[in-house]
C-alpha positions in Angstrom: -14.4 128.6 3.8 -12.2 127.6 0.8 -8.7 129.3 1.5 -7.6 131.8 -1.4 -3.9 131.0 -2.9 -1.5 133.8 -4.3 1.7 134.0 -6.2 4.2 136.4 -6.6 4.2 138.4 -10.0 7.8 139.3 -10.7 6.6 141.6 -13.5 4.3 143.8 -11.6 5.8 143.1 -8.1 2.3 142.2 -6.9 0.8 139.4 -5.2 -1.6 137.8 -7.7 -4.5 135.7 -7.1 -3.9 131.9 -8.1 -6.9 130.8 -10.5 -8.0 127.0 -10.0 -9.7 125.4 -13.3 -12.1 122.3 -12.9 -9.4 120.3 -14.6 -6.8 121.2 -12.0 -9.0 120.5 -9.5 -10.2 117.3 -11.1 -6.1 116.2 -11.8 -5.1 117.1 -8.2 -8.0 114.4 -6.9 -7.0 111.9 -9.4 -3.5 112.3 -8.3 -4.5 112.2 -4.6 -6.7 108.9 -5.0 -4.0 107.4 -6.9 -1.4 108.2 -4.3 -3.9 107.1 -1.7 -4.4 103.9 -3.8 -0.9 103.2 -4.0 -0.2 103.3 -0.2 -3.2 101.2 0.3 -1.8 98.5 -1.6 1.3 99.2 -0.1 0.2 98.8 3.5 -2.0 95.9 2.5 1.1 94.0 1.0 2.9 94.6 3.8 -0.1 93.3 6.7 -0.7 90.1 4.7 2.8 89.7 4.4 4.0 90.3 7.9 0.7 89.3 9.6 -1.6 86.3 9.1 -5.6 86.7 8.9 -7.6 84.5 11.4 -8.4 81.9 8.8 -4.7 81.6 8.0 -4.2 81.7 11.9 -6.7 78.5 12.0 -5.0 76.7 8.9 -1.5 77.0 10.5 -3.0 75.5 13.4 -4.6 72.7 11.9 -1.3 71.9 9.5 0.7 72.2 12.5 -1.8 69.4 14.5 -1.7 67.2 11.4 1.8 67.4 11.0 2.0 66.3 14.8 -0.2 63.4 13.8 1.8 62.2 11.1 5.3 62.2 12.8 3.4 60.3 15.8 1.7 57.8 13.0 5.3 57.6 11.5 7.0 56.4 14.9 4.0 53.9 15.1 4.7 52.3 11.8 8.3 52.5 12.4 8.0 51.0 16.1 5.5 48.5 14.3 8.3 47.8 12.0 10.5 46.7 14.6 8.3 44.3 16.3 7.4 42.7 13.0 11.2 42.8 12.1 11.9 40.5 15.4 9.1 38.5 14.9 10.9 37.7 11.5 13.9 36.7 12.7 12.7 34.5 15.7 10.6 33.2 12.9 13.8 32.3 10.5 16.2 31.5 13.3 14.5 30.3 16.6 10.9 28.1 15.6 12.0 27.3 11.5 15.2 26.0 13.2 13.6 24.1 15.7 10.8 22.5 13.3 13.6 21.7 10.6 12.3 23.9 7.9 13.6 26.7 5.5 13.4 30.3 6.5 11.1 32.3 4.3 13.3 34.3 1.6 13.6 37.8 2.2 12.6 38.5 -1.7 9.4 37.1 -0.4 8.9 38.7 2.9 9.7 42.1 1.2 7.0 41.6 -1.5 5.7 44.4 -3.1 2.1 45.7 -3.0 0.3 46.5 -6.3 1.9 48.8 -9.3 4.3 51.3 -9.7 2.0 53.9 -10.2 -0.1 52.8 -7.4 1.1 56.2 -5.3 1.8 58.3 -8.2 -1.7 60.4 -7.9 -1.1 60.7 -4.4 2.6 61.8 -4.6 1.5 64.6 -6.8 -1.1 65.8 -4.2 0.8 65.0 -0.8 4.3 63.1 -0.7 3.5 62.8 3.3 0.3 60.9 2.8 1.9 59.1 -0.4 4.9 58.0 1.8 3.0 56.7 5.0 0.3 54.9 2.9 3.1 53.0 1.2 4.6 52.0 4.3 1.6 51.1 6.1 0.9 48.5 2.6 4.3 47.2 3.2 3.9 46.7 6.7 0.4 45.1 6.2 1.7 43.2 3.2 4.8 41.5 5.7 2.3 41.2 8.6 0.1 38.8 6.2 2.8 37.1 5.1 3.9 36.6 9.0 0.3 35.3 9.8 0.7 32.6 7.0 4.2 31.6 8.5 2.8 31.2 11.8 -0.3 28.9 10.0 2.6 26.7 8.5 4.6 26.5 12.0 1.6 25.6 13.7 0.9 22.8 11.4 4.3 21.6 11.5 4.5 22.2 15.6 1.3 19.4 15.4 3.2 17.1 13.2 6.5 17.5 15.2 4.8 16.8 18.4 3.2 13.7 16.8 6.5 12.7 15.2 8.0 13.2 19.1 5.2 11.2 20.5 6.2 8.5 17.7 9.5 8.3 18.8 10.5 5.4 21.0 12.2 7.5 23.1 12.1 5.2 27.0 13.2 1.9 27.9 10.8 -0.7 27.4 10.9 -2.1 31.0 11.5 -0.4 34.4 15.0 -0.2 34.7 15.9 2.0 37.7 19.2 1.5 38.7 20.3 1.2 35.1 21.1 -2.6 36.3 19.1 -4.8 33.6 21.0 -4.6 30.4 22.3 -7.9 29.8 23.7 -8.1 26.2 24.7 -4.6 24.3 23.9 -3.8 20.8 27.0 -4.9 18.8 29.3 -8.0 18.0 29.2 -10.6 20.5 30.0 -14.5 20.7 26.7 -16.1 20.4 25.5 -17.5 23.9 24.4 -20.6 22.2 26.3 -21.1 18.7 29.3 -19.7 20.2 30.2 -18.1 16.8 30.7 -14.3 16.5 27.7 -12.7 15.8 25.9 -9.1 15.3 23.6 -8.6 18.2 21.0 -6.3 16.5 19.1 -5.1 19.8 19.8 -4.7 23.4 19.0 -7.6 25.9 17.0 -6.2 29.5 17.1 -9.3 31.9 14.2 -9.7 34.0 11.9 -11.8 35.7 9.6 -13.7 33.9 6.1 -11.4 33.7 7.7 -8.1 34.1 5.6 -5.6 32.2 7.0 -4.2 28.6 5.9 -0.9 27.5 5.8 0.4 24.0 8.6 3.1 23.6 6.7 5.5 21.3 3.1 5.5 19.5 2.5 3.4 17.0 0.4 0.8 15.2 1.2 -2.9 16.1 2.3 -4.2 12.8 3.2 -7.8 14.4 2.4 -9.5 17.1 2.6 -13.6 16.9 3.8 -16.5 18.7 6.7 -18.5 17.9 9.1 -21.6 19.1 12.4 -20.1 17.3 14.2 -16.9 17.0 12.6 -14.6 18.8 9.8 -16.3 20.2 6.9 -14.5 20.9 7.2 -11.0 19.7 5.6 -7.8 18.7 6.8 -5.1 16.3 5.5 -1.4 16.4 5.4 0.4 13.5 5.7 4.0 14.6 6.0 6.0 11.3 8.8 8.1 9.9 10.7 5.3 9.0 11.0 3.7 12.9 9.8 0.3 13.8 10.6 -1.4 17.5 10.7 -5.2 18.0 10.0 -7.3 21.5 11.1 -10.7 21.3 11.2 -13.4 23.9 7.7 -12.6 25.4 5.8 -15.0 27.7 3.1 -13.7 26.2 1.3 -10.2 24.6 -1.8 -8.6 25.2 -2.2 -6.7 21.9 -3.1 -7.5 18.2 -2.1 -6.4 14.5 -3.4 -3.1 13.3 -4.0 -1.7 17.0 -3.1 1.8 17.8 -0.8 1.7 20.9 0.8 4.8 22.8 3.9 5.2 24.8 4.0 3.7 28.1 1.3 1.4 27.1 1.8 -2.2 28.4 2.3 -4.7 25.3 2.7 -7.8 27.1 5.3 -9.6 29.7 9.1 -10.7 29.7 9.3 -14.8 29.1 12.1 -16.7 27.6 10.5 -17.8 24.6 12.2 -18.7 21.2 16.1 -19.0 21.4 17.0 -18.1 24.9 19.1 -19.1 27.9 17.2 -17.0 30.5 13.9 -14.7 30.9 14.6 -11.4 29.0 13.7 -8.9 26.7 15.5 -8.2 23.4 14.7 -4.9 22.3 15.5 -3.6 18.6 15.2 -0.1 16.6 14.9 -0.3 13.1 15.6 3.2 11.3 14.9 3.0 7.8 15.2 -0.6 7.3 18.8 -0.6 9.1 19.2 -2.0 13.3 20.6 0.6 15.2 21.9 0.9 18.8 18.3 1.3 20.8 20.4 3.5 23.5 20.5 6.3 21.2 16.7 6.8 21.5 16.7 6.9 25.3 16.6 10.4 25.9 12.9 11.2 27.4 13.2 9.5 31.1 17.4 9.8 31.7 19.2 12.9 32.9 22.4 13.6 30.9 24.6 11.5 33.5 22.3 8.5 33.6 22.3 8.8 29.4 25.9 8.6 29.1 25.6 5.9 31.7 23.4 3.5 29.8 24.8 4.4 26.4 28.4 3.0 27.5 26.5 -0.2 28.9 24.7 -0.5 25.5 27.5 -0.2 23.3 30.4 -2.1 25.8 31.5 -5.4 24.0 30.5 -8.8 25.5 31.9 -12.1 24.5 30.3 -15.7 25.6 33.3 -18.3 26.8 33.1 -21.3 28.2 33.3 -19.8 31.8 30.7 -17.7 31.2 29.8 -14.1 29.7 32.5 -11.3 30.0 
């Protein structure tokens, strides 16, 4: 039952009944609804401000997981970058130094990828994705350059291996104890003509028939018999401007044009040509210039033996009427 409302009338000093019109009821209801609507909006705003919806909670969890993955990707890219930097340093300062070639310029290693607007579209949408993609592309580019560098180093190493095999790095006859060097490289008094003469090789004294070995890989350029000069002789072309000459041989077992490897027997010690006793005259020619062969005897000697043979092969010996000194 609707409650009746009264008001006190000061003129009549009586309580009079309040009469409510339909418009009063309408505006009261409208005011109540408006107030309720404002309160509802305030509550809703407070809720969405301080409390997350299930969808928002799910999205935040997904964002947190994506952030974690992004940080891990960044760490892996940075780790890969450090490994690549180490490989680049080894490449430039070790491998290329050993192989005697120039390091790759930093400008080439750090070459950019694509144009300046390559990442613009992604940057507008997500800076994280654009930054990560840029780092990944740069790393991929540097890895490609490094892989090409290793291809080049492989070719250089193979060429270096062939070159090292061609260097006349052993003694031409077995010389245990290093006692067979009879005449060193340098000026001497010729044992027959008795005049100061440049001795352009090293003489190894040995019995007739002692095997003579090729001191490096190469091709036989000359193998001929002769009654004067170096007598029966062999010349090997090792490539890279290197030649070796073997003189006064008793006989040789190779022919011109034949490929030869280091350590293969090419003939035997004799005393042919201008010679006073059985020995091998051995020369090394580098870029058309005779050089001291002892500087190349590095393959089969330790440091002490190399120093000894270098001293033996460089000492001055002169022939006198009383004999060699």
